[in-house]
C-alpha positions in Angstrom: 87.6 132.8 96.9 88.7 129.6 98.2 89.1 126.2 96.2 89.2 122.6 97.1 91.4 120.0 95.4 89.3 117.5 94.2 91.3 113.8 93.4 91.0 110.5 91.7 93.4 108.0 91.3 94.0 105.1 88.4 95.9 102.5 89.9 97.9 100.0 87.9 99.1 96.9 89.6 101.2 94.5 88.0 100.0 90.7 88.7 102.0 88.2 90.6 101.5 85.4 87.9 104.6 83.1 86.7 103.4 84.2 83.1 101.9 86.6 81.0 98.1 87.5 80.6 97.9 85.9 77.2 101.1 83.5 76.5 103.1 81.7 78.6 105.9 83.9 78.5 107.6 84.5 82.0 107.3 87.4 83.8 110.5 87.8 85.9 111.4 91.5 86.4 115.4 92.5 85.5 115.8 90.4 82.6 117.7 90.9 79.5 116.2 93.0 77.2 113.6 91.2 74.7 114.3 87.5 75.8 110.7 87.3 77.2 108.5 87.7 74.4 107.0 85.9 71.8 104.5 86.1 68.7 101.6 86.4 71.1 102.8 89.4 72.9 104.6 90.8 70.3 101.3 90.9 68.2 102.8 88.9 65.1 100.3 87.8 62.3 98.4 84.7 63.4 99.4 84.5 66.9 96.2 84.0 69.3 95.6 84.9 72.9 94.6 82.6 75.5 93.5 83.9 78.8 95.9 83.0 81.9 92.8 81.9 84.3 95.5 83.0 87.5 94.7 86.7 86.4 90.8 86.3 86.6 91.3 84.9 89.9 93.6 87.1 91.4 91.1 90.5 90.0 88.2 88.6 91.5 89.9 88.2 94.8 90.9 92.2 94.4 87.1 92.9 93.7 85.9 90.9 96.9 88.6 92.9 99.1 87.2 96.2 98.0 83.6 95.4 98.0 83.0 95.6 94.3 80.5 94.4 92.3 81.6 91.1 90.1 80.8 90.9 87.0 79.0 87.3 85.9 80.0 88.3 82.8 83.1 90.0 81.7 84.7 91.2 78.2 87.8 92.2 76.7 87.7 95.1 74.4 90.4 96.7 72.1 92.3 100.0 73.2 93.6 101.8 70.0 96.7 103.9 69.5 99.8 104.0 68.5 103.0 104.2 70.6 106.5 102.8 70.0 106.2 100.3 73.2 103.0 98.8 71.8 103.9 96.8 69.2 100.2 95.5 68.2 99.4 99.3 67.9 95.9 98.1 70.4 96.0 96.9 74.0 93.9 94.3 75.4 91.9 95.8 78.4 88.1 96.2 79.4 86.1 99.1 78.8 82.6 98.3 78.8 82.2 95.0 80.9 84.8 95.0 83.3 85.4 92.4 86.0 84.2 94.9 89.1 82.5 97.9 89.6 80.9 100.0 92.5 83.4 98.9 95.4 84.9 101.3 98.2 88.0 101.4 99.9 87.8 102.7 103.8 90.5 105.4 104.8 92.3 104.4 107.9 91.7 107.6 109.8 88.2 107.8 110.1 86.8 105.4 108.0 85.8 107.8 104.9 84.6 105.4 102.2 86.5 106.1 98.9 83.9 104.8 95.8 85.7 103.0 93.5 83.8 103.3 89.8 85.7 99.4 88.6 88.4 97.7 88.8 89.4 96.1 85.3 91.7 93.5 83.7 94.4 94.4 81.0 97.6 94.1 79.6 100.8 96.1 80.1 103.3 98.0 77.4 106.7 97.7 77.0 109.0 100.0 77.9 111.2 102.9 76.4 114.6 103.3 77.4 116.5 106.5 76.7 119.8 106.8 76.2 121.1 110.3 76.5 124.6 109.9 75.4 123.7 108.7 72.0 120.5 110.6 71.7 118.4 107.4 71.3 115.5 105.2 72.3 115.7 101.5 72.9 112.5 99.7 73.6 112.5 96.8 75.9 109.1 94.4 74.7 109.6 91.9 78.5 107.2 93.8 80.0 104.0 93.1 76.9 101.4 91.3 77.9 102.3 91.2 81.9 98.9 91.2 83.6 97.7 94.4 85.1 94.7 95.3 87.1 93.6 98.7 86.7 91.6 100.2 89.9 89.9 103.5 89.5 88.7 105.8 91.9 85.6 108.1 91.8 86.9 111.7 92.9 86.6 111.4 96.4 90.0 112.1 97.7 90.5 115.9 98.9 94.1 116.4 99.9 97.6 114.9 98.9 97.1 113.0 102.3 94.1 111.6 101.6 95.4 110.0 98.5 98.3 108.9 100.0 96.6 106.8 102.8 94.3 105.3 100.1 97.4 103.9 98.0 98.8 102.9 101.2 95.8 101.1 102.3 95.3 99.6 98.8 98.9 98.4 98.7 98.5 96.7 102.1 95.3 94.7 100.7 97.2 93.9 97.6 100.3 92.5 99.3 98.5 90.9 102.2 96.4 89.0 99.5 99.6 87.9 97.8 98.3 89.7 94.0 101.2 91.6 93.7 104.5 92.7 95.0 103.6 96.3 95.0 107.3 97.2 94.2 107.1 100.7 93.0 110.7 100.9 92.0 110.4 98.0 89.7 106.7 99.3 88.2 104.5 97.2 89.9 102.4 99.6 91.2 101.8 102.7 89.6 99.4 105.5 89.5 97.9 108.2 87.6 96.9 111.0 89.2 93.9 113.0 88.0 93.6 116.6 89.8 91.2 119.2 89.5 90.0 122.1 91.8 86.7 123.8 92.0 85.2 126.7 94.7 84.8 125.6 97.9 81.5 124.5 98.7 80.7 123.7 95.1 79.4 120.6 93.3 80.5 120.8 89.9 83.9 119.3 88.9 86.7 121.5 87.7 88.5 120.7 84.6 91.2 118.1 85.3 94.7 117.4 84.5 96.1 113.8 84.3 99.8 113.2 86.0 100.9 109.7 84.1 102.9 107.0 85.3 103.5 108.2 88.8 105.7 105.2 91.1 106.6 106.9 94.7 104.4 107.8 97.4 106.8 111.1 98.0 106.5 111.8 94.3 102.3 111.7 94.3 102.2 113.9 97.4 104.6 116.3 95.8 102.5 116.5 92.5 99.3 116.8 94.0 100.0 119.5 96.1 102.1 121.4 92.9 99.2 120.7 90.1 96.7 122.0 92.7 99.0 125.4 93.8 99.1 126.0 89.6 95.6 125.4 88.9 94.1 127.7 91.8 96.8 130.3 90.6 95.9 130.4 86.8 92.1 130.8 88.1 92.8 133.4 90.3 94.5 135.0 87.3 91.6 134.3 85.0 92.9 131.7 83.0 91.4 128.2 82.0 92.4 125.3 83.2 93.1 122.8 80.0 92.1 119.0 80.4 95.7 117.8 79.3 98.2 114.8 80.1 100.9 115.9 82.2 104.4 114.7 83.1 106.1 115.1 86.6 109.8 116.2 86.8 111.1 114.8 90.0 114.1 117.4 89.6 112.3 120.6 88.7 109.4 119.7 91.6 106.9 120.6 88.7 104.7 119.1 86.1 105.0 119.8 82.7 102.1 119.5 79.7 102.6 116.3 77.4 99.2 116.0 75.4 95.6 116.9 75.0 94.0 114.4 77.6 91.8 111.7 75.7 88.5 110.5 76.2 87.5 107.0 75.6 86.1 107.7 72.2 89.5 108.6 71.0 90.8 105.2 71.6 88.3 103.5 69.1 87.3 100.6 71.7 85.6 97.5 70.2 85.1 94.2 71.5 88.2 92.1 71.0 87.5 89.3 68.3 89.9 86.8 69.5 88.7 86.3 73.3 85.9 84.8 74.4 83.4 86.5 77.0 84.4 85.3 80.8 81.5 83.8 82.7 82.5 83.9 86.6 79.4 81.2 88.1 78.5 81.2 91.7 81.1 78.2 92.3 84.1 80.1 90.8 83.5 83.4 92.8 82.7 80.8 95.9 86.0 79.2 95.5 87.8 82.6 96.1 86.0 83.8 98.3 86.5 80.5 100.2 90.2 80.8 100.1 90.6 84.9 100.6 93.4 85.6 103.0 92.7 87.7 106.1 92.9 91.0 105.3 95.4 93.8 107.0 92.3 95.8 108.6 90.8 92.3 110.1 94.4 91.4 111.3 94.9 94.4 113.0 92.1 94.0 115.3 92.8 90.5 115.8 96.2 91.6 117.3 94.8 94.1 119.3 92.4 91.4 120.7 94.4 88.3 120.9 97.6 89.7 121.6 96.8 92.9 123.8 99.1 95.0 121.5 98.3 98.8 120.7 96.6 100.1 117.4 100.1 101.6 116.7 102.0 98.5 117.3 99.2 96.8 115.4 99.4 98.9 112.6 103.2 98.5 112.2 103.2 94.8 112.1 100.7 94.7 109.5 102.6 96.8 107.2 104.3 93.3 105.6 103.5 90.2 105.0 106.6 88.6 106.0 106.5 90.7 108.9 103.2 90.0 110.2 104.3 86.0 109.9 107.3 86.3 111.4 105.5 88.0 114.4 102.7 85.4 114.7 105.0 82.3 114.0 107.4 83.8 117.1 104.7 84.7 119.6 103.3 81.2 119.2 106.6 80.0 119.9 108.1 82.4 122.8 104.5 82.3 124.0 105.6 86.7 124.5 103.7 88.5 121.7 104.5 92.1 123.5 108.1 91.6 124.0 108.2 89.6 120.2 106.6 92.8 118.7 108.9 95.1 120.7 111.9 93.2 118.9 110.4 93.1 115.6 109.4 97.1 115.6 112.9 97.8 117.2 115.9 95.8 116.1 114.5 94.1 113.4 113.2 96.9 111.5 116.0 99.0 112.1 118.6 96.3 111.1 115.9 96.0 107.8 116.6 100.2 107.3 120.2 100.0 107.7 120.8 97.2 104.9 118.1 98.8 103.0 116.1 95.3 102.8 112.4 94.4 102.7 111.3 91.9 106.0 111.4 89.1 103.5 114.9 89.7 102.8 116.5 89.2 106.1 117.2 85.9 107.2 115.6 85.4 110.6 114.0 82.7 111.8 110.9 82.2 114.1 112.4 79.9 116.2 115.9 81.9 116.8 114.1 85.0 118.0 111.8 83.2 120.0 114.9 81.9 121.9 116.6 85.3 121.9 113.3 86.5 123.9 113.2 83.2 126.3 116.5 83.9 127.0 116.0 87.2 128.3 112.9 86.2 130.3 114.6 83.3 132.0 117.5 85.7 133.0 120.5 84.2 131.5 121.4 86.8 129.4 120.5 90.5 129.7 119.1 92.6 127.2 122.5 94.3 125.8 124.0 90.9 125.4 120.6 89.9 123.9 121.2 92.5 121.1 124.9 91.2 120.5 123.2 87.8 120.1 120.6 89.0 117.7 123.1 90.6 115.1 125.3 87.5 115.1 122.0 85.5 114.3 120.6 87.8 111.7 124.3 88.7 110.3 125.8 84.6 110.3 122.6 82.7 111.0 124.5 81.2 114.4 122.5 79.4 117.0 121.4 82.0 119.7 122.9 79.5 122.2 126.2 78.9 120.6 126.7 82.6 120.3 126.1 83.4 123.9 128.6 80.5 124.8 130.9 81.5 122.5 131.3 85.0 123.3 130.9 84.5 127.3 127.6 86.2 127.6 125.8 84.1 129.8 125.1 85.4 133.4 126.4 83.1 136.0 124.5 82.9 139.2 126.2 80.0 141.0 128.3 81.3 143.2 131.1 78.5 142.7 131.0 79.2 139.0 131.3 82.7 139.4 134.4 82.2 142.0 136.2 80.2 139.2 135.6 82.8 136.6 137.0 85.6 138.9 140.2 83.3 139.8 140.5 82.1 136.0 
């Protein structure tokens, strides 16, 4: 018997707000432990939450970008469970009236639509820090109350490749809309992966397992492959798959059972009595719609039509907002979009890779790159010399013309100047 894998994703996205969802505490990453919390996000008696309006704005942008039906009235619920990183012993989330439902996201290859069940707003929990040397676990509450979107797909994905394509497309949308920085290494984007298998051709879903808090695309791909193989092997042996939550061990390349998988009723959801309903009127939604930034898929089409780039070039240049912005500004200044694309996809991205940096962390001005392209186009320097100048500009912030003259790289075409250079 052959089996197919069925995958659903629950993607948790930390929003790029300056303050938390229900209080004024900052959300900066990497600060000293327990220095960014207050009575509200710690759940102390008498502290009352006040909703950050920017959180709803970001949620609406995500809903519109993923074709969700926006709820005119959305409410918050309490999700009750006890865990050390949750000081209130409940999480403020949305169950009954999430902000967005029934959306979809099209995969880049073939355009197949992956349905989204819902997008809802919730708050993040704290972070457990395990110290293996002293055999203790410490708790950092800085992350408590950081605003999250949870984007929940239907079980429409059928392979690790499809799941990763979905996540990459979603990441691009969130980045280009400024909703999140999506830095997986910092926990800004993480996913719970629900996996089941069923006989090929069957419409009945198998028993699912959930692998929690995956924070790298590589690990997600390997976890899907491993868990799918494990379930198929168990069914082949006549054993049943248990509905459970599992954790992924990167070193052992395997998942391990944590606990039985809970259902909604296990969390005893009820409406949060401290937060009123949020009414999203037409004016609010229209304001968000009119200020929505260009989506990556639309930008790629424009690059191919306006700049005559290939589909591959357009795809590479729209993987990061900073890279895309640098391309557009440099192409405008230089008037040579194809050359601009070549420089950015070649020397620039190579420099970022060598340094282990993101495009926005490299100090390259559009005017400087445009000038380098202009010097090559005018025949004043050759491509080899241009690469040396590029490195000077990138490493030292040098002026392109000054770097050319300081290194004596400018091409001499005047016979008298050539004669003087030889005699010198």
